[in-house]
N, CA, C and O atoms as a GROMACS GRO file, in nm:
protein
  276
    1UNK      N    1   3.059  -3.881 -17.896
    1UNK     CA    2   3.129  -3.791 -17.929
    1UNK      C    3   3.208  -3.769 -17.866
    1UNK      O    4   3.226  -3.809 -17.750
    2UNK      N    5   3.276  -3.698 -17.931
    2UNK     CA    6   3.446  -3.717 -17.914
    2UNK      C    7   3.454  -3.524 -17.834
    2UNK      O    8   3.422  -3.444 -17.921
    3UNK      N    9   3.477  -3.477 -17.742
    3UNK     CA   10   3.515  -3.377 -17.707
    3UNK      C   11   3.629  -3.285 -17.769
    3UNK      O   12   3.744  -3.328 -17.760
    4UNK      N   13   3.609  -3.168 -17.828
    4UNK     CA   14   3.701  -3.179 -17.954
    4UNK      C   15   3.655  -2.917 -17.895
    4UNK      O   16   3.561  -2.839 -17.877
    5UNK      N   17   3.855  -2.924 -17.895
    5UNK     CA   18   3.840  -2.778 -17.871
    5UNK      C   19   3.900  -2.696 -17.976
    5UNK      O   20   4.001  -2.760 -18.006
    6UNK      N   21   3.897  -2.631 -18.021
    6UNK     CA   22   3.939  -2.583 -18.084
    6UNK      C   23   4.008  -2.414 -18.004
    6UNK      O   24   3.952  -2.321 -17.945
    7UNK      N   25   4.167  -2.448 -18.047
    7UNK     CA   26   4.219  -2.298 -17.996
    7UNK      C   27   4.291  -2.265 -18.077
    7UNK      O   28   4.323  -2.324 -18.181
    8UNK      N   29   4.328  -2.155 -18.033
    8UNK     CA   30   4.387  -2.051 -18.189
    8UNK      C   31   4.480  -1.945 -18.068
    8UNK      O   32   4.440  -1.870 -17.979
    9UNK      N   33   4.641  -1.989 -18.124
    9UNK     CA   34   4.717  -1.908 -18.099
    9UNK      C   35   4.723  -1.738 -18.111
    9UNK      O   36   4.798  -1.659 -18.054
   10UNK      N   37   4.644  -1.722 -18.183
   10UNK     CA   38   4.664  -1.597 -18.292
   10UNK      C   39   4.563  -1.524 -18.229
   10UNK      O   40   4.451  -1.556 -18.191
   11UNK      N   41   4.647  -1.381 -18.226
   11UNK     CA   42   4.594  -1.282 -18.154
   11UNK      C   43   4.422  -1.234 -18.177
   11UNK      O   44   4.429  -1.210 -18.298
   12UNK      N   45   4.316  -1.212 -18.151
   12UNK     CA   46   4.203  -1.157 -18.114
   12UNK      C   47   4.128  -0.988 -18.149
   12UNK      O   48   4.083  -0.919 -18.058
   13UNK      N   49   4.128  -0.953 -18.268
   13UNK     CA   50   4.115  -0.808 -18.256
   13UNK      C   51   3.990  -0.780 -18.247
   13UNK      O   52   3.922  -0.838 -18.332
   14UNK      N   53   3.915  -0.692 -18.151
   14UNK     CA   54   3.806  -0.649 -18.096
   14UNK      C   55   3.808  -0.470 -18.088
   14UNK      O   56   3.865  -0.371 -18.042
   15UNK      N   57   3.702  -0.519 -18.169
   15UNK     CA   58   3.661  -0.349 -18.250
   15UNK      C   59   3.478  -0.336 -18.174
   15UNK      O   60   3.380  -0.410 -18.187
   16UNK      N   61   3.502  -0.195 -18.088
   16UNK     CA   62   3.353  -0.124 -18.016
   16UNK      C   63   3.274  -0.045 -18.125
   16UNK      O   64   3.314   0.070 -18.145
   17UNK      N   65   3.205  -0.074 -18.174
   17UNK     CA   66   3.143  -0.004 -18.323
   17UNK      C   67   3.088   0.150 -18.200
   17UNK      O   68   3.061   0.117 -18.084
   18UNK      N   69   3.076   0.293 -18.235
   18UNK     CA   70   2.972   0.356 -18.208
   18UNK      C   71   2.812   0.339 -18.160
   18UNK      O   72   2.757   0.403 -18.070
   19UNK      N   73   2.769   0.266 -18.221
   19UNK     CA   74   2.626   0.226 -18.243
   19UNK      C   75   2.633   0.049 -18.191
   19UNK      O   76   2.590  -0.052 -18.246
   20UNK      N   77   2.693   0.066 -18.086
   20UNK     CA   78   2.730  -0.069 -17.973
   20UNK      C   79   2.783  -0.228 -18.119
   20UNK      O   80   2.878  -0.300 -18.089
   21UNK      N   81   2.736  -0.244 -18.206
   21UNK     CA   82   2.825  -0.307 -18.256
   21UNK      C   83   2.963  -0.402 -18.249
   21UNK      O   84   3.057  -0.369 -18.322
   22UNK      N   85   2.974  -0.500 -18.176
   22UNK     CA   86   3.063  -0.558 -18.179
   22UNK      C   87   3.141  -0.681 -18.284
   22UNK      O   88   3.077  -0.785 -18.303
   23UNK      N   89   3.248  -0.669 -18.335
   23UNK     CA   90   3.375  -0.685 -18.389
   23UNK      C   91   3.484  -0.792 -18.294
   23UNK      O   92   3.560  -0.755 -18.204
   24UNK      N   93   3.466  -0.916 -18.338
   24UNK     CA   94   3.569  -0.987 -18.321
   24UNK      C   95   3.692  -1.036 -18.418
   24UNK      O   96   3.667  -1.156 -18.407
   25UNK      N   97   3.791  -1.034 -18.494
   25UNK     CA   98   3.858  -1.091 -18.537
   25UNK      C   99   3.969  -1.132 -18.563
   25UNK      O  100   4.045  -1.043 -18.601
   26UNK      N  101   4.022  -1.259 -18.557
   26UNK     CA  102   4.136  -1.369 -18.589
   26UNK      C  103   4.252  -1.235 -18.618
   26UNK      O  104   4.218  -1.120 -18.647
   27UNK      N  105   4.343  -1.266 -18.607
   27UNK     CA  106   4.479  -1.161 -18.708
   27UNK      C  107   4.617  -1.286 -18.696
   27UNK      O  108   4.706  -1.295 -18.611
   28UNK      N  109   4.591  -1.366 -18.809
   28UNK     CA  110   4.712  -1.420 -18.857
   28UNK      C  111   4.888  -1.323 -18.817
   28UNK      O  112   4.992  -1.292 -18.875
   29UNK      N  113   4.848  -1.317 -18.734
   29UNK     CA  114   5.088  -1.244 -18.692
   29UNK      C  115   5.110  -1.317 -18.592
   29UNK      O  116   5.055  -1.410 -18.532
   30UNK      N  117   5.236  -1.234 -18.586
   30UNK     CA  118   5.332  -1.322 -18.476
   30UNK      C  119   5.260  -1.249 -18.390
   30UNK      O  120   5.188  -1.167 -18.446
   31UNK      N  121   5.255  -1.251 -18.274
   31UNK     CA  122   5.276  -1.229 -18.099
   31UNK      C  123   5.345  -1.124 -18.076
   31UNK      O  124   5.314  -1.046 -17.986
   32UNK      N  125   5.454  -1.106 -18.156
   32UNK     CA  126   5.593  -1.030 -18.129
   32UNK      C  127   5.544  -0.852 -18.182
   32UNK      O  128   5.567  -0.741 -18.133
   33UNK      N  129   5.441  -0.916 -18.346
   33UNK     CA  130   5.427  -0.758 -18.419
   33UNK      C  131   5.297  -0.756 -18.446
   33UNK      O  132   5.262  -0.803 -18.554
   34UNK      N  133   5.225  -0.716 -18.381
   34UNK     CA  134   5.044  -0.697 -18.405
   34UNK      C  135   4.996  -0.624 -18.536
   34UNK      O  136   4.979  -0.503 -18.554
   35UNK      N  137   4.982  -0.704 -18.601
   35UNK     CA  138   4.925  -0.637 -18.722
   35UNK      C  139   4.756  -0.533 -18.681
   35UNK      O  140   4.665  -0.510 -18.760
   36UNK      N  141   4.762  -0.509 -18.597
   36UNK     CA  142   4.638  -0.382 -18.586
   36UNK      C  143   4.619  -0.315 -18.695
   36UNK      O  144   4.539  -0.236 -18.646
   37UNK      N  145   4.628  -0.279 -18.812
   37UNK     CA  146   4.646  -0.243 -18.958
   37UNK      C  147   4.498  -0.340 -18.987
   37UNK      O  148   4.381  -0.305 -18.993
   38UNK      N  149   4.565  -0.476 -19.002
   38UNK     CA  150   4.490  -0.562 -19.066
   38UNK      C  151   4.369  -0.616 -18.960
   38UNK      O  152   4.265  -0.642 -19.021
   39UNK      N  153   4.366  -0.626 -18.893
   39UNK     CA  154   4.226  -0.614 -18.796
   39UNK      C  155   4.081  -0.517 -18.776
   39UNK      O  156   3.959  -0.530 -18.764
   40UNK      N  157   4.199  -0.403 -18.783
   40UNK     CA  158   4.090  -0.263 -18.835
   40UNK      C  159   4.022  -0.295 -18.974
   40UNK      O  160   3.903  -0.274 -18.998
   41UNK      N  161   4.100  -0.340 -19.048
   41UNK     CA  162   4.065  -0.348 -19.170
   41UNK      C  163   3.938  -0.473 -19.207
   41UNK      O  164   3.841  -0.464 -19.284
   42UNK      N  165   3.975  -0.567 -19.133
   42UNK     CA  166   3.896  -0.659 -19.135
   42UNK      C  167   3.717  -0.608 -19.056
   42UNK      O  168   3.606  -0.594 -19.106
   43UNK      N  169   3.768  -0.594 -18.924
   43UNK     CA  170   3.655  -0.524 -18.857
   43UNK      C  171   3.563  -0.440 -18.976
   43UNK      O  172   3.452  -0.484 -19.006
   44UNK      N  173   3.606  -0.340 -19.027
   44UNK     CA  174   3.510  -0.262 -19.094
   44UNK      C  175   3.466  -0.312 -19.235
   44UNK      O  176   3.392  -0.253 -19.314
   45UNK      N  177   3.542  -0.462 -19.254
   45UNK     CA  178   3.462  -0.528 -19.373
   45UNK      C  179   3.334  -0.568 -19.304
   45UNK      O  180   3.228  -0.530 -19.355
   46UNK      N  181   3.329  -0.664 -19.154
   46UNK     CA  182   3.257  -0.713 -19.106
   46UNK      C  183   3.148  -0.639 -19.061
   46UNK      O  184   3.030  -0.669 -19.082
   47UNK      N  185   3.188  -0.542 -19.000
   47UNK     CA  186   3.082  -0.427 -18.936
   47UNK      C  187   3.009  -0.353 -19.119
   47UNK      O  188   2.973  -0.235 -19.115
   48UNK      N  189   3.000  -0.396 -19.200
   48UNK     CA  190   2.941  -0.310 -19.338
   48UNK      C  191   2.877  -0.439 -19.412
   48UNK      O  192   2.787  -0.449 -19.495
   49UNK      N  193   2.944  -0.518 -19.360
   49UNK     CA  194   2.821  -0.681 -19.456
   49UNK      C  195   2.746  -0.716 -19.310
   49UNK      O  196   2.636  -0.770 -19.307
   50UNK      N  197   2.822  -0.679 -19.189
   50UNK     CA  198   2.618  -0.688 -19.096
   50UNK      C  199   2.539  -0.590 -19.107
   50UNK      O  200   2.425  -0.635 -19.097
   51UNK      N  201   2.537  -0.482 -19.122
   51UNK     CA  202   2.526  -0.353 -19.153
   51UNK      C  203   2.412  -0.306 -19.244
   51UNK      O  204   2.304  -0.247 -19.230
   52UNK      N  205   2.491  -0.364 -19.350
   52UNK     CA  206   2.447  -0.357 -19.470
   52UNK      C  207   2.496  -0.180 -19.589
   52UNK      O  208   2.469  -0.158 -19.707
   53UNK      N  209   2.581  -0.082 -19.473
   53UNK     CA  210   2.600  -0.070 -19.510
   53UNK      C  211   2.730  -0.053 -19.609
   53UNK      O  212   2.811  -0.145 -19.616
   54UNK      N  213   2.746   0.066 -19.683
   54UNK     CA  214   2.884   0.039 -19.765
   54UNK      C  215   3.040   0.141 -19.639
   54UNK      O  216   3.063   0.239 -19.569
   55UNK      N  217   3.110  -0.017 -19.710
   55UNK     CA  218   3.274   0.041 -19.622
   55UNK      C  219   3.302   0.206 -19.639
   55UNK      O  220   3.393   0.260 -19.576
   56UNK      N  221   3.208   0.285 -19.735
   56UNK     CA  222   3.279   0.373 -19.746
   56UNK      C  223   3.218   0.486 -19.723
   56UNK      O  224   3.260   0.600 -19.741
   57UNK      N  225   3.111   0.448 -19.679
   57UNK     CA  226   3.009   0.554 -19.599
   57UNK      C  227   3.044   0.612 -19.500
   57UNK      O  228   3.087   0.549 -19.404
   58UNK      N  229   3.031   0.779 -19.501
   58UNK     CA  230   3.003   0.860 -19.391
   58UNK      C  231   2.978   0.807 -19.266
   58UNK      O  232   3.054   0.788 -19.170
   59UNK      N  233   2.813   0.778 -19.287
   59UNK     CA  234   2.759   0.727 -19.182
   59UNK      C  235   2.816   0.628 -19.108
   59UNK      O  236   2.763   0.603 -19.000
   60UNK      N  237   2.948   0.541 -19.154
   60UNK     CA  238   2.982   0.416 -19.084
   60UNK      C  239   3.071   0.442 -18.961
   60UNK      O  240   3.173   0.509 -18.976
   61UNK      N  241   3.038   0.395 -18.841
   61UNK     CA  242   3.080   0.416 -18.766
   61UNK      C  243   3.252   0.407 -18.770
   61UNK      O  244   3.287   0.324 -18.854
   62UNK      N  245   3.337   0.454 -18.716
   62UNK     CA  246   3.487   0.397 -18.657
   62UNK      C  247   3.516   0.366 -18.551
   62UNK      O  248   3.504   0.431 -18.447
   63UNK      N  249   3.580   0.203 -18.577
   63UNK     CA  250   3.554   0.143 -18.464
   63UNK      C  251   3.670   0.209 -18.334
   63UNK      O  252   3.738   0.310 -18.350
   64UNK      N  253   3.668   0.116 -18.198
   64UNK     CA  254   3.772   0.197 -18.125
   64UNK      C  255   3.802   0.030 -18.123
   64UNK      O  256   3.742  -0.078 -18.121
   65UNK      N  257   3.880   0.064 -18.125
   65UNK     CA  258   3.977  -0.065 -18.129
   65UNK      C  259   4.068  -0.116 -18.010
   65UNK      O  260   4.125  -0.027 -17.947
   66UNK      N  261   4.087  -0.229 -17.976
   66UNK     CA  262   4.174  -0.263 -17.850
   66UNK      C  263   4.242  -0.470 -17.899
   66UNK      O  264   4.180  -0.572 -17.931
   67UNK      N  265   4.349  -0.448 -17.884
   67UNK     CA  266   4.430  -0.587 -17.949
   67UNK      C  267   4.458  -0.667 -17.808
   67UNK      O  268   4.520  -0.639 -17.706
   68UNK      N  269   4.373  -0.792 -17.859
   68UNK     CA  270   4.448  -0.872 -17.764
   68UNK      C  271   4.529  -1.038 -17.814
   68UNK      O  272   4.510  -1.103 -17.917
   69UNK      N  273   4.632  -1.074 -17.682
   69UNK     CA  274   4.642  -1.230 -17.754
   69UNK      C  275   4.609  -1.330 -17.672
   69UNK      O  276   4.613  -1.446 -17.712
   0.00000   0.00000   0.00000
């Protein structure tokens, strides 16, 4: 068996939601100009997919975001 390692140079957007749910989304952007808005949108979609809540629900938690490369 071959040792295959997957590495990425894309930044990872980590969102911690108020209910304890965490999402980690890879955002295709340059390291010089981070696209935080894209990370927020992707995290909200992933959150709604996991919890079954509609994305526009007022009950849905807002992410507390942190971007890192």
